[in-house]
mmJSON file of the N, C-alpha and C atoms, coordinates in Angstrom:
{"data_MODEL":{"atom_site":{
"group_PDB":["ATOM","ATOM","ATOM","ATOM","ATOM","ATOM","ATOM","ATOM","ATOM","ATOM","ATOM","ATOM","ATOM","ATOM","ATOM","ATOM","ATOM","ATOM","ATOM","ATOM","ATOM","ATOM","ATOM","ATOM","ATOM","ATOM","ATOM","ATOM","ATOM","ATOM","ATOM","ATOM","ATOM","ATOM","ATOM","ATOM","ATOM","ATOM","ATOM","ATOM","ATOM","ATOM","ATOM","ATOM","ATOM","ATOM","ATOM","ATOM","ATOM","ATOM","ATOM","ATOM","ATOM","ATOM","ATOM","ATOM","ATOM","ATOM","ATOM","ATOM","ATOM","ATOM","ATOM","ATOM","ATOM","ATOM","ATOM","ATOM","ATOM","ATOM","ATOM","ATOM","ATOM","ATOM","ATOM","ATOM","ATOM","ATOM","ATOM","ATOM","ATOM","ATOM","ATOM","ATOM","ATOM","ATOM","ATOM","ATOM","ATOM","ATOM","ATOM","ATOM","ATOM","ATOM","ATOM","ATOM","ATOM","ATOM","ATOM","ATOM","ATOM","ATOM","ATOM","ATOM","ATOM","ATOM","ATOM","ATOM","ATOM","ATOM","ATOM","ATOM","ATOM","ATOM","ATOM","ATOM","ATOM","ATOM","ATOM","ATOM","ATOM","ATOM","ATOM","ATOM","ATOM","ATOM","ATOM","ATOM","ATOM","ATOM","ATOM","ATOM","ATOM","ATOM","ATOM","ATOM","ATOM","ATOM","ATOM","ATOM","ATOM","ATOM","ATOM","ATOM","ATOM","ATOM","ATOM","ATOM","ATOM","ATOM","ATOM","ATOM","ATOM"],
"id":[1,2,3,4,5,6,7,8,9,10,11,12,13,14,15,16,17,18,19,20,21,22,23,24,25,26,27,28,29,30,31,32,33,34,35,36,37,38,39,40,41,42,43,44,45,46,47,48,49,50,51,52,53,54,55,56,57,58,59,60,61,62,63,64,65,66,67,68,69,70,71,72,73,74,75,76,77,78,79,80,81,82,83,84,85,86,87,88,89,90,91,92,93,94,95,96,97,98,99,100,101,102,103,104,105,106,107,108,109,110,111,112,113,114,115,116,117,118,119,120,121,122,123,124,125,126,127,128,129,130,131,132,133,134,135,136,137,138,139,140,141,142,143,144,145,146,147,148,149,150,151,152,153],
"type_symbol":["N","C","C","N","C","C","N","C","C","N","C","C","N","C","C","N","C","C","N","C","C","N","C","C","N","C","C","N","C","C","N","C","C","N","C","C","N","C","C","N","C","C","N","C","C","N","C","C","N","C","C","N","C","C","N","C","C","N","C","C","N","C","C","N","C","C","N","C","C","N","C","C","N","C","C","N","C","C","N","C","C","N","C","C","N","C","C","N","C","C","N","C","C","N","C","C","N","C","C","N","C","C","N","C","C","N","C","C","N","C","C","N","C","C","N","C","C","N","C","C","N","C","C","N","C","C","N","C","C","N","C","C","N","C","C","N","C","C","N","C","C","N","C","C","N","C","C","N","C","C","N","C","C"],
"label_atom_id":["N","CA","C","N","CA","C","N","CA","C","N","CA","C","N","CA","C","N","CA","C","N","CA","C","N","CA","C","N","CA","C","N","CA","C","N","CA","C","N","CA","C","N","CA","C","N","CA","C","N","CA","C","N","CA","C","N","CA","C","N","CA","C","N","CA","C","N","CA","C","N","CA","C","N","CA","C","N","CA","C","N","CA","C","N","CA","C","N","CA","C","N","CA","C","N","CA","C","N","CA","C","N","CA","C","N","CA","C","N","CA","C","N","CA","C","N","CA","C","N","CA","C","N","CA","C","N","CA","C","N","CA","C","N","CA","C","N","CA","C","N","CA","C","N","CA","C","N","CA","C","N","CA","C","N","CA","C","N","CA","C","N","CA","C","N","CA","C","N","CA","C","N","CA","C","N","CA","C"],
"label_alt_id":[null,null,null,null,null,null,null,null,null,null,null,null,null,null,null,null,null,null,null,null,null,null,null,null,null,null,null,null,null,null,null,null,null,null,null,null,null,null,null,null,null,null,null,null,null,null,null,null,null,null,null,null,null,null,null,null,null,null,null,null,null,null,null,null,null,null,null,null,null,null,null,null,null,null,null,null,null,null,null,null,null,null,null,null,null,null,null,null,null,null,null,null,null,null,null,null,null,null,null,null,null,null,null,null,null,null,null,null,null,null,null,null,null,null,null,null,null,null,null,null,null,null,null,null,null,null,null,null,null,null,null,null,null,null,null,null,null,null,null,null,null,null,null,null,null,null,null,null,null,null,null,null,null],
"label_comp_id":["MET","MET","MET","ILE","ILE","ILE","LEU","LEU","LEU","THR","THR","THR","LYS","LYS","LYS","ASN","ASN","ASN","GLU","GLU","GLU","TYR","TYR","TYR","ASP","ASP","ASP","LEU","LEU","LEU","LEU","LEU","LEU","LEU","LEU","LEU","PHE","PHE","PHE","LEU","LEU","LEU","THR","THR","THR","ASN","ASN","ASN","ASN","ASN","ASN","ARG","ARG","ARG","ASN","ASN","ASN","GLN","GLN","GLN","VAL","VAL","VAL","VAL","VAL","VAL","SER","SER","SER","ARG","ARG","ARG","GLN","GLN","GLN","ALA","ALA","ALA","ILE","ILE","ILE","ALA","ALA","ALA","GLU","GLU","GLU","HIS","HIS","HIS","LEU","LEU","LEU","SER","SER","SER","GLY","GLY","GLY","GLU","GLU","GLU","THR","THR","THR","SER","SER","SER","GLU","GLU","GLU","ASN","ASN","ASN","PRO","PRO","PRO","ASP","ASP","ASP","SER","SER","SER","PHE","PHE","PHE","ASP","ASP","ASP","PHE","PHE","PHE","VAL","VAL","VAL","TYR","TYR","TYR","SER","SER","SER","HIS","HIS","HIS","VAL","VAL","VAL","LYS","LYS","LYS","ILE","ILE","ILE"],
"label_asym_id":["A","A","A","A","A","A","A","A","A","A","A","A","A","A","A","A","A","A","A","A","A","A","A","A","A","A","A","A","A","A","A","A","A","A","A","A","A","A","A","A","A","A","A","A","A","A","A","A","A","A","A","A","A","A","A","A","A","A","A","A","A","A","A","A","A","A","A","A","A","A","A","A","A","A","A","A","A","A","A","A","A","A","A","A","A","A","A","A","A","A","A","A","A","A","A","A","A","A","A","A","A","A","A","A","A","A","A","A","A","A","A","A","A","A","A","A","A","A","A","A","A","A","A","A","A","A","A","A","A","A","A","A","A","A","A","A","A","A","A","A","A","A","A","A","A","A","A","A","A","A","A","A","A"],
"label_entity_id":["1","1","1","1","1","1","1","1","1","1","1","1","1","1","1","1","1","1","1","1","1","1","1","1","1","1","1","1","1","1","1","1","1","1","1","1","1","1","1","1","1","1","1","1","1","1","1","1","1","1","1","1","1","1","1","1","1","1","1","1","1","1","1","1","1","1","1","1","1","1","1","1","1","1","1","1","1","1","1","1","1","1","1","1","1","1","1","1","1","1","1","1","1","1","1","1","1","1","1","1","1","1","1","1","1","1","1","1","1","1","1","1","1","1","1","1","1","1","1","1","1","1","1","1","1","1","1","1","1","1","1","1","1","1","1","1","1","1","1","1","1","1","1","1","1","1","1","1","1","1","1","1","1"],
"label_seq_id":[1,1,1,2,2,2,3,3,3,4,4,4,5,5,5,6,6,6,7,7,7,8,8,8,9,9,9,10,10,10,11,11,11,12,12,12,13,13,13,14,14,14,15,15,15,16,16,16,17,17,17,18,18,18,19,19,19,20,20,20,21,21,21,22,22,22,23,23,23,24,24,24,25,25,25,26,26,26,27,27,27,28,28,28,29,29,29,30,30,30,31,31,31,32,32,32,33,33,33,34,34,34,35,35,35,36,36,36,37,37,37,38,38,38,39,39,39,40,40,40,41,41,41,42,42,42,43,43,43,44,44,44,45,45,45,46,46,46,47,47,47,48,48,48,49,49,49,50,50,50,51,51,51],
"pdbx_PDB_ins_code":[null,null,null,null,null,null,null,null,null,null,null,null,null,null,null,null,null,null,null,null,null,null,null,null,null,null,null,null,null,null,null,null,null,null,null,null,null,null,null,null,null,null,null,null,null,null,null,null,null,null,null,null,null,null,null,null,null,null,null,null,null,null,null,null,null,null,null,null,null,null,null,null,null,null,null,null,null,null,null,null,null,null,null,null,null,null,null,null,null,null,null,null,null,null,null,null,null,null,null,null,null,null,null,null,null,null,null,null,null,null,null,null,null,null,null,null,null,null,null,null,null,null,null,null,null,null,null,null,null,null,null,null,null,null,null,null,null,null,null,null,null,null,null,null,null,null,null,null,null,null,null,null,null],
"Cartn_x":[36.579,37.632,38.531,38.82,39.696,41.051,42.105,43.465,44.143,45.006,45.843,46.948,47.67,48.77,49.815,50.182,51.175,50.679,49.408,48.851,48.866,48.498,48.5,49.919,50.857,52.259,52.8,52.449,52.897,52.289,51.016,50.359,51.045,51.333,52.034,53.434,54.134,55.486,55.471,54.526,54.46,54.019,53.079,52.657,53.752,54.534,55.655,56.779,56.799,57.831,57.239,56.138,55.501,56.464,56.271,57.123,58.545,58.71,60.005,59.794,60.801,60.773,61.24,60.412,60.75,61.038,62.207,62.601,61.874,61.769,61.149,61.99,63.294,64.181,63.801,63.569,63.188,61.837,60.903,59.592,59.744,60.534,60.74,61.357,62.348,62.986,62.016,61.196,60.229,59.186,58.661,57.62,58.149,59.362,59.894,60.596,60.982,61.689,63.135,63.618,64.986,65.711,67.018,67.821,68.528,68.185,68.834,69.268,70.435,70.987,70.223,69.945,69.285,68.237,67.012,65.984,65.769,65.362,65.137,64.023,63.033,61.891,61.237,60.692,59.93,58.433,58.042,56.641,55.75,56.251,55.422,55.209,56.152,55.978,54.937,55.076,54.15,52.73,52.571,51.231,50.525,51.289,50.696,50.569,51.384,51.374,50.935,49.794,49.265,49.375,49.876,50.014,48.971],
"Cartn_y":[58.565,59.112,59.985,61.158,62.08,62.093,61.917,61.908,63.249,63.628,64.8,64.424,65.415,65.147,64.241,64.524,63.685,62.264,62.105,60.767,59.994,60.667,60.023,59.668,60.588,60.322,59.143,59.081,57.98,56.663,56.678,55.472,54.966,55.852,55.451,54.922,55.586,55.165,53.756,53.492,52.174,51.1,51.421,50.411,50.131,51.144,50.927,50.125,50.076,49.336,48.16,47.625,46.501,45.32,44.512,43.347,43.737,44.981,45.449,46.156,46.104,46.88,48.288,49.276,50.668,51.352,51.928,52.556,53.878,54.29,55.59,56.713,56.489,57.466,57.635,56.524,56.575,57.258,56.975,57.633,59.122,59.489,60.91,61.647,61.039,61.678,61.802,60.792,60.84,61.926,61.998,62.981,64.408,64.589,65.947,66.404,65.444,65.793,66.169,65.913,66.251,65.002,65.027,63.962,64.529,64.003,64.447,63.218,63.282,62.131,61.818,62.829,62.618,63.69,63.458,64.458,64.542,65.718,65.92,65.015,64.777,63.996,63.315,62.165,61.463,61.605,62.58,62.745,62.924,63.651,63.851,62.551,61.615,60.303,59.517,59.543,58.815,59.338,60.622,61.167,60.616,60.115,59.54,58.027,57.381,55.931,55.555,54.948,54.513,52.996,52.523,51.079,50.607],
"Cartn_z":[64.939,65.767,64.895,65.358,64.65,65.346,64.564,65.101,64.846,65.788,65.563,64.586,64.09,63.163,63.813,65.071,65.756,65.941,66.295,66.473,65.155,64.068,62.761,62.331,62.528,62.196,62.989,64.26,65.103,64.641,64.302,63.807,62.541,61.611,60.39,60.684,61.597,61.969,62.555,63.443,64.078,63.094,62.209,61.234,60.205,59.863,58.939,59.579,60.908,61.633,62.402,61.879,62.589,62.627,63.628,63.88,64.267,64.713,65.2,66.53,67.36,68.592,68.25,68.563,68.281,69.613,69.74,71.003,71.196,72.448,72.729,72.129,72.024,71.386,69.917,69.224,67.809,67.64,68.536,68.478,68.731,69.727,70.053,68.871,68.239,67.093,65.928,65.729,64.633,64.877,66.095,66.393,66.428,66.931,67.054,65.782,64.948,63.726,63.976,65.158,65.526,66.004,65.875,66.457,67.67,68.809,70.037,70.807,71.34,72.048,73.331,74.127,75.411,75.665,75.232,75.532,77.034,77.495,78.931,79.448,78.612,79.054,77.856,78.101,77.075,77.323,78.139,78.487,77.266,76.252,75.064,74.306,74.417,73.801,74.594,75.917,76.77,76.636,76.324,76.181,74.946,73.983,72.772,72.844,73.651,73.752,75.157,75.247,76.547,76.62,77.714,77.898,78.875],
"occupancy":[1.0,1.0,1.0,1.0,1.0,1.0,1.0,1.0,1.0,1.0,1.0,1.0,1.0,1.0,1.0,1.0,1.0,1.0,1.0,1.0,1.0,1.0,1.0,1.0,1.0,1.0,1.0,1.0,1.0,1.0,1.0,1.0,1.0,1.0,1.0,1.0,1.0,1.0,1.0,1.0,1.0,1.0,1.0,1.0,1.0,1.0,1.0,1.0,1.0,1.0,1.0,1.0,1.0,1.0,1.0,1.0,1.0,1.0,1.0,1.0,1.0,1.0,1.0,1.0,1.0,1.0,1.0,1.0,1.0,1.0,1.0,1.0,1.0,1.0,1.0,1.0,1.0,1.0,1.0,1.0,1.0,1.0,1.0,1.0,1.0,1.0,1.0,1.0,1.0,1.0,1.0,1.0,1.0,1.0,1.0,1.0,1.0,1.0,1.0,1.0,1.0,1.0,1.0,1.0,1.0,1.0,1.0,1.0,1.0,1.0,1.0,1.0,1.0,1.0,1.0,1.0,1.0,1.0,1.0,1.0,1.0,1.0,1.0,1.0,1.0,1.0,1.0,1.0,1.0,1.0,1.0,1.0,1.0,1.0,1.0,1.0,1.0,1.0,1.0,1.0,1.0,1.0,1.0,1.0,1.0,1.0,1.0,1.0,1.0,1.0,1.0,1.0,1.0],
"B_iso_or_equiv":[0.0,0.0,0.0,0.0,0.0,0.0,0.0,0.0,0.0,0.0,0.0,0.0,0.0,0.0,0.0,0.0,0.0,0.0,0.0,0.0,0.0,0.0,0.0,0.0,0.0,0.0,0.0,0.0,0.0,0.0,0.0,0.0,0.0,0.0,0.0,0.0,0.0,0.0,0.0,0.0,0.0,0.0,0.0,0.0,0.0,0.0,0.0,0.0,0.0,0.0,0.0,0.0,0.0,0.0,0.0,0.0,0.0,0.0,0.0,0.0,0.0,0.0,0.0,0.0,0.0,0.0,0.0,0.0,0.0,0.0,0.0,0.0,0.0,0.0,0.0,0.0,0.0,0.0,0.0,0.0,0.0,0.0,0.0,0.0,0.0,0.0,0.0,0.0,0.0,0.0,0.0,0.0,0.0,0.0,0.0,0.0,0.0,0.0,0.0,0.0,0.0,0.0,0.0,0.0,0.0,0.0,0.0,0.0,0.0,0.0,0.0,0.0,0.0,0.0,0.0,0.0,0.0,0.0,0.0,0.0,0.0,0.0,0.0,0.0,0.0,0.0,0.0,0.0,0.0,0.0,0.0,0.0,0.0,0.0,0.0,0.0,0.0,0.0,0.0,0.0,0.0,0.0,0.0,0.0,0.0,0.0,0.0,0.0,0.0,0.0,0.0,0.0,0.0],
"pdbx_formal_charge":[null,null,null,null,null,null,null,null,null,null,null,null,null,null,null,null,null,null,null,null,null,null,null,null,null,null,null,null,null,null,null,null,null,null,null,null,null,null,null,null,null,null,null,null,null,null,null,null,null,null,null,null,null,null,null,null,null,null,null,null,null,null,null,null,null,null,null,null,null,null,null,null,null,null,null,null,null,null,null,null,null,null,null,null,null,null,null,null,null,null,null,null,null,null,null,null,null,null,null,null,null,null,null,null,null,null,null,null,null,null,null,null,null,null,null,null,null,null,null,null,null,null,null,null,null,null,null,null,null,null,null,null,null,null,null,null,null,null,null,null,null,null,null,null,null,null,null,null,null,null,null,null,null],
"auth_seq_id":[1,1,1,2,2,2,3,3,3,4,4,4,5,5,5,6,6,6,7,7,7,8,8,8,9,9,9,10,10,10,11,11,11,12,12,12,13,13,13,14,14,14,15,15,15,16,16,16,17,17,17,18,18,18,19,19,19,20,20,20,21,21,21,22,22,22,23,23,23,24,24,24,25,25,25,26,26,26,27,27,27,28,28,28,29,29,29,30,30,30,31,31,31,32,32,32,33,33,33,34,34,34,35,35,35,36,36,36,37,37,37,38,38,38,39,39,39,40,40,40,41,41,41,42,42,42,43,43,43,44,44,44,45,45,45,46,46,46,47,47,47,48,48,48,49,49,49,50,50,50,51,51,51],
"auth_comp_id":["MET","MET","MET","ILE","ILE","ILE","LEU","LEU","LEU","THR","THR","THR","LYS","LYS","LYS","ASN","ASN","ASN","GLU","GLU","GLU","TYR","TYR","TYR","ASP","ASP","ASP","LEU","LEU","LEU","LEU","LEU","LEU","LEU","LEU","LEU","PHE","PHE","PHE","LEU","LEU","LEU","THR","THR","THR","ASN","ASN","ASN","ASN","ASN","ASN","ARG","ARG","ARG","ASN","ASN","ASN","GLN","GLN","GLN","VAL","VAL","VAL","VAL","VAL","VAL","SER","SER","SER","ARG","ARG","ARG","GLN","GLN","GLN","ALA","ALA","ALA","ILE","ILE","ILE","ALA","ALA","ALA","GLU","GLU","GLU","HIS","HIS","HIS","LEU","LEU","LEU","SER","SER","SER","GLY","GLY","GLY","GLU","GLU","GLU","THR","THR","THR","SER","SER","SER","GLU","GLU","GLU","ASN","ASN","ASN","PRO","PRO","PRO","ASP","ASP","ASP","SER","SER","SER","PHE","PHE","PHE","ASP","ASP","ASP","PHE","PHE","PHE","VAL","VAL","VAL","TYR","TYR","TYR","SER","SER","SER","HIS","HIS","HIS","VAL","VAL","VAL","LYS","LYS","LYS","ILE","ILE","ILE"],
"auth_asym_id":["A","A","A","A","A","A","A","A","A","A","A","A","A","A","A","A","A","A","A","A","A","A","A","A","A","A","A","A","A","A","A","A","A","A","A","A","A","A","A","A","A","A","A","A","A","A","A","A","A","A","A","A","A","A","A","A","A","A","A","A","A","A","A","A","A","A","A","A","A","A","A","A","A","A","A","A","A","A","A","A","A","A","A","A","A","A","A","A","A","A","A","A","A","A","A","A","A","A","A","A","A","A","A","A","A","A","A","A","A","A","A","A","A","A","A","A","A","A","A","A","A","A","A","A","A","A","A","A","A","A","A","A","A","A","A","A","A","A","A","A","A","A","A","A","A","A","A","A","A","A","A","A","A"],
"auth_atom_id":["N","CA","C","N","CA","C","N","CA","C","N","CA","C","N","CA","C","N","CA","C","N","CA","C","N","CA","C","N","CA","C","N","CA","C","N","CA","C","N","CA","C","N","CA","C","N","CA","C","N","CA","C","N","CA","C","N","CA","C","N","CA","C","N","CA","C","N","CA","C","N","CA","C","N","CA","C","N","CA","C","N","CA","C","N","CA","C","N","CA","C","N","CA","C","N","CA","C","N","CA","C","N","CA","C","N","CA","C","N","CA","C","N","CA","C","N","CA","C","N","CA","C","N","CA","C","N","CA","C","N","CA","C","N","CA","C","N","CA","C","N","CA","C","N","CA","C","N","CA","C","N","CA","C","N","CA","C","N","CA","C","N","CA","C","N","CA","C","N","CA","C","N","CA","C","N","CA","C"],
"pdbx_PDB_model_num":[1,1,1,1,1,1,1,1,1,1,1,1,1,1,1,1,1,1,1,1,1,1,1,1,1,1,1,1,1,1,1,1,1,1,1,1,1,1,1,1,1,1,1,1,1,1,1,1,1,1,1,1,1,1,1,1,1,1,1,1,1,1,1,1,1,1,1,1,1,1,1,1,1,1,1,1,1,1,1,1,1,1,1,1,1,1,1,1,1,1,1,1,1,1,1,1,1,1,1,1,1,1,1,1,1,1,1,1,1,1,1,1,1,1,1,1,1,1,1,1,1,1,1,1,1,1,1,1,1,1,1,1,1,1,1,1,1,1,1,1,1,1,1,1,1,1,1,1,1,1,1,1,1]
}}}
């Protein structure tokens, strides 16, 4: 399986924060590289994390 850069970055982020609850805000900031108080949508986060 080949991962995209965002998928790989997300995998590393989640493994580095294992045993912790990581908010969608924290994931969004990590993936986008920006700190924003209220993003318009978390759709890009949901596209990487499937439940």
